[in-house]
N, C-alpha and C positions, 0 to 999 in steps of 0.2 A: 505286501512286498517287503523284502529286506532292502532298506535304503540307507546308504551312507552319505551324509552331507559333507562335502568338502568345502572348507571356508577359510577365512583368515588370510594367512600368507603374509608376505613382506611388501605389499604394494601400498601406495598412498591411500588406497581405498579399503584398507584393512578393517576399519571401523564400520564402513558401509557393508562389507561382506558379513561381518558378525550380525549386524542389524537385519540383513536379509535372512541369514541362517536362522536367527531366532524365530522369525515368523514361519519359515518353511518347516522347521522341526516341530513346532507346536501344531501346525496344520496337519502334517502327515500323521503325527501321533494321535490326533483327534479322530483320524480315520482308521485307527488301529494298526497302522503299519509299524514294523520294527525299525527304529531309526537310531543310528549311531552318528557321531560327529567327529570329524578330523580337522584339526587346525594344520594348514599346510606349512606353517612355520613352527610347529610344536609337536604334533602327533595326535593320537587318539585322546579325546576329552572324556574324563569321568564326570559323574554327576556334579561334583563341586566345581570343576573347571567350566562345565556348561553354564552353571549359574553365574559364575564370575564373568565369563567372556561374552555370553550371549544376552546378558541383561542390561548392558550399558547403552547410553545414548551415542549417537554418531559424533556429536561435537560440532563446533563452528568451523574448524579448520582441519585439514588432513593430518594424521598423526605422523610422527617420525618413526621410520621403520628400518633404518640402516642396520641396526644391531641384529635384526632378524633375517637379513638377506642370506647369510650363509646357511642358516637352518632351512630356509626354503629351498635352496639349491640342493641340500642333502636329501630333503624329502622327495624332490623331483627326480634326482638321479638314482636313488635306491630305496629310500624309506617307504614310499607309497606301496611299491610292489611287495614289500615284506609284511604289510598289515593284512591279517586275515579278514578284518572288517571291510577292507577294500576288495580283496580278491574274491570273497564269497558273497558280496552284495549282488542283488539282482539289478539294481540301478544305483549309479553314483549321481547325486544331485549337486550340481555345481552352484554354490552360493559364493562366487568369487567375482571380484571386479578389478580391472586394471592389470597392467604389467604382463608378465609371462603367463599368469594364471588365466586371464581372459583372452590373451592374444595369440594362443595357438600352441605354446610350449606344453602346458598341462595336458591339452587335448591329445597331443602327439604321444606323450607318455602313457596316457590312458588307453590309446589305441594299441600300444604294445602290451599293456597288462591284459587287455581284452575284455573289460567289463563295460556294459553300456553306460553312457553318461548323458546328461541333459545338455541341450544346446547344440551348437554347430561343431563341425570337425576342425582340424588344425588349420587348413587353408582358409576356410571361410572366417574363422575366428581372427586369424592374422590380418585378413583383408579388411574386416570391419574395424579392427583396432587402428589400422594405419589410415588416417583421415585423408592423406594425399592420394593413396592408391584407390580408396573407396570412392572418392569424388571422381576420379578418372573413369572408374567403372560405371558409376551412376550416369555420368555425362554420355558415355558411349551407349548406354541403354536407353537414353532419352529422358532421363530424370534431371530436371533443372537444378543447378547448384550455384552458390555464390562464386564470384571470382576469387582466386587465391593464388598465392605463390609460397614457396618454401624458403626458409632462412635457417641459419645465417649463410652469407652476410645479408644484412637488412639495413637499408638507409631510409631516412624519412622521405627522400626524393622518390624512391621506388614506390612507397605507399601512395604518395601524392599522385604520381603518374598512373599507376596500375589499378589502385583500389579506391582512393579517396579517403577522407576522414569523416567520421571515426572509423576505426578498424579493430577487428578482433585479433588478438595475439594469443596463441595457445600451443601446448605441446601437440605434436602430430599423433602421438600414441598414448593417450590417456583418456579417462572418462570422468564423470561426475563434475565436470568443469574445473578439475584440478589444474592449477597453473594458468587459468584463463583470465585475460584482462581486456576490457574495452578501453581502447586508447583514443582519446579525443584530440590530443595535442602532440606535435612532433617531439617536444622536449621530454615527454613521458615514454617514448618508444623504447629507449634503452633499458629502463627498469622492467618493462613488461617482457621484453625478450629474455632478460636474465632470469626472471621468475619462471617462464615457460621452460627454459633450458635446464632448470633444476630437476625437471621431471622427465626429460626426453632429450635425445641427441639431435632431434629435428624439431624445428619450430615453424608453425604455420602462421602466415598473415592472411586473413580472410576478410572479404568485403562485409561490412556490417549492414544487415538488412533491417531497417526499421519496420515496425508492424506488429503482428500478433504471433505468438508462439503456439504451435500445434504439434501433436504427436499421434502416431498410429501404431498400435501393437499388432503383431501378426502371430497367431497361434496355429500351429500346423502350417497350413497354407491359406488361412482365412484371416482377413483383416478385421480387427476389433473396432468398436466405435471410436471416432476421432475425439481427442481430448484437447482442451485449451488451457494454457497455463498463464496466469497473471502473477508474476512474482512481486514481492514488496521492494526488491532491489531493481535496478535498471535491467539487469540480466538475471536469468535463471541460474544462479551460481551455486557453489557448494553449500553455503549456509541456507539459502532459500530452498534447496532441494531436500534437505534432511532435517530442517527445523520445523516442527508443526506450527502452523499459523503464519509462516513466512511466504506462502504463496497460495493463490486460489486456483484450484483445478476444477474444471467442469467437464463431466463426461455424461452424455455426449456433448460436444461443443455446440454452442448456439451460433451456428453458421449455416449458410445456405446449403441445401441438400446437394446441389451440383458441385460445390466446393468440397464438401465432405467426401463425395464419391471420387472426385479427382485425387484427393489426398490418399484415399485408400488404394486407388489404382497405382499411384506412384510408390506407395509403401510396398506393395507386392512386387513391383518392378525392381525396387532397390533390394529387397529381400532376396529375390531370385538372382539379381546381378552379382551378388556376393556369394551365391550358393549357400545361403544361410538355411538352417533347418531347426525344427523343434519350435522355437519361438524367438522373436526379436522385437525391437521397438525402433521405429524410424521417426526422427525429429525434423520438423519443418519450421520455417517462418513464412508468413504471407505478408507482402508489402501493402501499404495503403492503396496502391493501384490494383491489388488483387493478384499480383504475380507470386507464384509458389517457388520456394527455394528449399531444397533438401539439405539439411545440415550434416547429419551423420546417422549411422546405424549402430544400434547397441545389440551385440550378439548374446549378452546375458543381462537383460534388463534388471534393474533393482527390484527387490521384493520386500522392501522395508515397509513400515507402517505408512510412510508418506509417498511411496513410490507410485509411478504412473501406470505401469503395466497391470498391477492388480486392480486399480481403479477402472481401467478400460475393460478388464474381464468382468468386473462386477456390473458395469453398465450393459454388458452383453448377457447378463443373467447367470454368470459363473462365479459362485462364492469362492473365497480364497482357498479353502481346503480342497475343493474340487479342482481348482486351477492347478494346484501343486500336484495333485494326483494325475491330472491329464498330462502335464509336462513330463512326469516320470514315466507314464505309460507310453507316451510318444517315443521316448528314448529307448525303452525296452522293446517296443514293437518294431521300431526302425532297425534296431540291431538284429532282431529275429528275422526280419524280412531280407536282410543282407546275408543271412546265414551265419551270424555270430552267436 
């Protein structure tokens, strides 16, 4: 296949996107596919640029990307459609995370260009990115979720009354735990809200669920083995997600079979409630009492060396190069089935 990997961009998860792209490019080339790479805040990468941009570590904190925002806008408005490597590709493999690139804008542009791309369409991508709307749809579909409300305004009394302490404060439309804080005391609430507001115009206050962290990948319309995450920090935050050795992940999770099946069923229900396609990852917490809570859906799960979705696929007997090939084939075949 002729595959062009779209990555980078001007989101706080730019470094994560490059880390995902690095693995995807190597995997597809190992299967003899013709692969080119486009930075959505820069353009087509030559061999030297690939080595420079795709070879680095994610880092401990999100990078500053304000200077790249205008270049990303130009790429989305006109630059992408002018690239022959985009127009002539059989499949566009999206190795992007966060912002307009994961949240539906890029997908809408690609629908106009008319080339098949991996992951979900514009509507499903936007719904998955918006944690408030996705929780509403999960709840309507019968998938249990933690209590939450949107801010600002946000006062400590509101948290005490509606959610209790501690509480999770996070941007409504971000991934990779960017801007997320576990707030244990009322006096720390203001700083947490300010941090989250740096990354989004809407801030979510969510009930903190003590217990274990679990995740379920969906490939096509089939749930993968459940995984359990034990981070070195109190939460599975940006640093623990992308720093080797900062969390322990077990696939399949050492949990009761009945619980695993219930989590897989809820994952499929959540995947379908948002009209996701191709692949996704649904994250959960299970309380000490055994109650399940769905936290969020990821429409373009990370594909880095430490990412959860590839580990789930490996547990199902799918090596990483084959996984990338399957995801690309799903995109091409879905487009063909629709007459594209």
